[in-house]
C-alpha positions in Angstrom: -4.0 -45.6 -21.6 -2.7 -41.9 -19.6 -5.1 -40.0 -18.4 -4.4 -36.1 -17.3 -6.1 -35.8 -14.5 -8.4 -32.4 -14.4 -6.8 -29.8 -13.3 -8.7 -28.2 -9.6 -10.1 -24.2 -10.0 -7.7 -22.4 -7.8 -9.6 -20.3 -5.3 -8.6 -18.5 -2.4 -7.8 -20.3 1.3 -10.1 -19.1 3.9 -7.8 -16.4 6.5 -8.4 -18.9 10.3 -11.9 -20.6 9.1 -12.4 -20.6 12.3 -13.4 -17.0 13.0 -15.9 -17.2 10.6 -18.5 -15.7 13.0 -20.2 -12.2 12.6 -20.2 -12.4 16.1 -16.0 -11.7 15.9 -16.4 -8.8 13.7 -18.6 -7.1 16.7 -16.2 -7.2 18.9 -13.6 -5.6 16.9 -16.2 -3.1 16.2 -16.4 -2.7 19.9 -13.0 -2.8 21.0 -11.5 0.1 18.4 -14.9 1.7 19.8 -13.0 1.3 23.0 -9.7 2.6 22.2 -10.9 5.1 20.7 -13.0 6.4 23.8 -10.2 5.7 25.6 -7.5 8.1 23.5 -10.4 10.7 23.6 -10.8 10.3 27.3 -7.1 10.4 28.0 -6.8 14.2 25.6 -9.5 15.6 27.8 -7.8 14.9 30.9 -4.3 17.1 29.7 -0.9 16.2 30.1 0.5 13.3 31.5 4.0 13.4 33.1 3.9 9.8 33.9 3.9 9.2 29.7 6.4 12.1 29.7 9.0 10.6 31.3 8.9 7.8 29.5 10.1 10.0 26.3 12.4 11.9 28.3 14.5 8.8 29.5 14.8 7.6 26.5 16.1 10.6 25.1 18.6 10.4 27.6 22.6 9.0 26.0 21.0 8.7 23.2 22.8 5.2 21.6 23.9 6.0 18.1 23.3 2.9 17.0 19.3 1.9 18.3 19.4 6.2 16.8 19.8 5.2 13.6 17.8 2.1 13.5 14.7 4.1 14.3 15.2 6.6 12.1 15.5 3.7 9.6 12.3 2.3 10.5 10.4 5.8 10.5 11.5 5.9 6.6 11.3 2.6 6.1 7.3 2.6 7.6 6.4 6.3 6.3 3.3 6.8 4.5 5.6 6.7 1.2 7.6 2.9 2.3 5.1 1.2 3.7 3.0 1.6 0.4 6.3 0.4 -1.8 6.7 -1.8 1.0 3.0 -3.6 -0.1 3.2 -2.8 -3.4 6.2 -5.2 -3.6 4.4 -7.8 -1.0 1.6 -8.3 -3.3 3.4 -8.7 -5.8 5.6 -11.9 -4.8 2.2 -13.0 -3.8 0.8 -12.6 -6.9 3.2 -14.8 -8.5 1.9 -17.8 -6.3 -2.0 -16.8 -5.6 -3.9 -13.7 -6.8 -6.3 -14.8 -4.1 -3.7 -15.1 -1.6 -2.4 -11.3 -2.7 -5.7 -9.9 -2.5 -5.6 -11.3 1.1 -2.7 -9.8 1.9 -3.4 -6.4 0.7 -6.9 -6.2 2.6 -5.6 -7.0 6.0 -2.5 -4.6 5.3 -4.6 -1.9 4.4 -7.7 -2.4 6.9 -5.4 -2.7 9.8 -3.8 0.5 8.6 -6.6 2.3 7.7 -8.3 2.0 10.7 -5.5 3.5 12.3 -5.5 6.5 9.5 -9.8 7.2 11.3 -8.3 6.3 14.6 -6.1 9.7 14.2 -8.8 11.4 12.8 -10.8 11.1 15.7 -9.2 11.5 18.6 -6.6 14.7 17.3 -4.2 14.9 20.1 -1.4 16.5 19.9 2.4 15.2 19.7 4.2 14.7 22.4 6.3 18.6 22.9 10.0 18.4 20.6 11.7 20.1 22.6 11.1 18.9 25.9 11.5 15.5 24.6 14.6 16.4 22.0 12.8 14.2 19.6 15.3 13.4 16.5 12.3 13.4 13.8 10.5 16.9 14.3 6.6 15.7 13.8 4.3 18.2 14.8 0.0 18.1 14.2 -2.7 16.4 15.8 -1.5 13.1 14.6 -0.7 11.2 18.0 -2.8 8.7 19.2 -2.3 6.0 17.8 1.0 5.5 16.3 0.6 4.9 12.6 4.1 3.3 12.4 3.2 0.2 14.5 -0.4 -0.4 13.5 0.7 -0.8 10.1 3.7 -3.3 11.2 1.0 -5.3 13.1 -1.3 -5.4 10.6 1.8 -6.8 8.2 2.8 -9.2 10.8 -0.5 -10.3 10.8 -1.1 -10.7 6.9 2.2 -12.6 6.7 0.5 -15.3 9.5 -2.4 -15.3 7.4 -1.2 -15.3 4.3 2.2 -17.0 4.0 3.0 -20.1 6.0 1.2 -23.7 5.1 2.0 -25.4 8.4 1.6 -25.3 12.1 5.3 -25.1 13.1 6.2 -22.1 10.4 3.1 -20.1 11.5 4.4 -20.0 14.7 7.9 -19.0 13.6 6.0 -15.8 11.5 4.3 -15.1 14.6 6.7 -14.9 17.3 9.3 -12.9 14.1 6.1 -10.8 14.1 6.1 -9.7 17.4 9.0 -9.1 17.9 8.8 -6.1 14.7 6.0 -5.3 16.1 7.9 -4.4 19.3 10.8 -3.2 17.7 8.4 -0.1 15.6 6.5 0.8 18.9 10.0 1.3 21.2 11.5 3.1 17.7 8.2 5.1 18.2 9.2 6.1 21.8 13.0 6.2 20.9 12.6 9.2 18.7 10.1 11.1 20.8 6.9 10.8 18.7 4.5 9.5 20.4 3.4 9.0 23.6 3.3 5.4 25.5 -0.6 5.0 25.8 -0.1 6.0 21.3 2.0 2.7 21.0 -0.2 1.0 23.4 -3.5 1.8 21.3 -2.6 1.2 17.5 -2.2 -2.5 18.7 -5.4 -2.7 19.8 -6.8 -0.8 17.3 -6.0 -2.3 14.1 -6.1 -5.7 15.9 -9.9 -4.7 16.0 -9.8 -4.1 12.6 -8.2 -7.2 11.5 -10.6 -9.1 13.3 -13.6 -7.8 12.3 -12.6 -7.8 8.3 -11.5 -11.5 8.5 -15.6 -12.6 8.9 -16.1 -10.5 5.7 -13.5 -12.0 3.9 -14.2 -15.8 4.9 -18.5 -14.9 4.4 -18.6 -12.8 1.4 -15.0 -12.4 -0.6 -14.0 -15.9 -0.8 -17.0 -17.2 -1.9 -17.5 -15.5 -4.6 -13.8 -15.9 -6.5 -14.9 -19.5 -5.9 -18.0 -19.1 -7.5 -16.3 -17.6 -10.5 -14.0 -19.9 -10.8 -16.2 -22.7 -10.8 -18.2 -20.4 -13.6 -14.7 -20.2 -15.2 -14.9 -21.7 -18.9 -11.9 -23.5 -18.4 -12.5 -25.5 -15.1 -16.0 -26.6 -16.7 -13.9 -27.7 -19.9 -11.6 -29.6 -18.0 -13.9 -31.1 -15.7 -16.3 -32.2 -17.9 -13.6 -33.7 -19.9 -12.2 -35.6 -16.8 -16.0 -37.0 -16.2 -16.3 -38.1 -19.8 -13.1 -40.4 -19.8 -13.7 -41.7 -16.5 -16.9 -42.9 -17.5 -16.2 -44.5 -20.6 -12.9 -46.5 -19.0 -15.5 -47.8 -16.3 -18.1 -48.7 -18.7 -15.0 -50.6 -20.0 -14.1 -51.9 -16.8 -17.8 -53.2 -16.0 -18.2 -55.0 -19.7 -14.9 -57.0 -18.9 -14.1 -55.4 -22.8 -10.9 -53.9 -21.5 -8.8 -56.9 -22.0 -8.6 -56.2 -25.7 -7.6 -52.3 -28.1 -9.8 -50.4 -28.1 -11.1 -48.5 -31.5 -9.1 -45.4 -30.9 -6.0 -47.8 -30.5 -6.7 -49.8 -33.8 -6.4 -46.4 -35.5 -3.0 -45.8 -34.0 -1.7 -48.9 -34.8 -3.0 -48.9 -39.0 -1.7 -45.3 -39.1 1.7 -46.1 -37.4 3.3 -48.7 -39.0 6.5 -51.4 -37.3 9.8 -49.6 -37.6 11.5 -50.0 -40.5 8.3 -51.4 -42.0 6.6 -48.8 -45.0 2.9 -47.9 -45.1 3.0 -48.7 -48.8 2.5 -51.9 -50.0 4.9 -53.4 -51.0 
């Protein structure tokens, strides 16, 4: 007799399980605070001719292809574009795993939110548009860190943590993610809307926030989804049915009574007449 195996409830995978210690959260918070403090010190020390010189040098003889690519990144990873990318990615992942989509969205959201908090705390002025001949007009105290670069890093980290399964796929994803983040960081300098320290700080700030978030997910959130999956009525019914069927078969084998038809098989034979023969007596 063929029995269907009980289905195992889908549970969320922990994100980098070796990063479960709360010390990682403390380290992430420390790196975030130190990077913000460095930004405040840079702001208080006045203009930085060396940093401004990088933007001015990149503005000389701009390439049309690089200009178009940088503008595409600017609008594609802007606030509206970033939200659209995040929503579409979660909709694609939710077809495979709801928990994977939640994990992906939480990692991206934490890294992106951390950059917004740092922008508010540091409040550094953007590079002067006229001096760097900026291709995009950006004003305000939102230079440190780069939100575009922070979102790119968070997106790459979320992809590496959630999507690939094999070590080789993770390695390829990490390499591609590093190139993607570097390209976005370069585009922010090429457009003349950030200083070099802005894009560098965004890597530390978003990365620190994600490192601090992983123990929270692994300790507090993932186990809750696991518990709910185990307590769901369908999983209890499937598990109970599988145990009853396995126990019955084990008892028959133990007693040596599995060499003949069971009562259920006899009932099936009584209900099903041989081919070409009717149930009614001739």
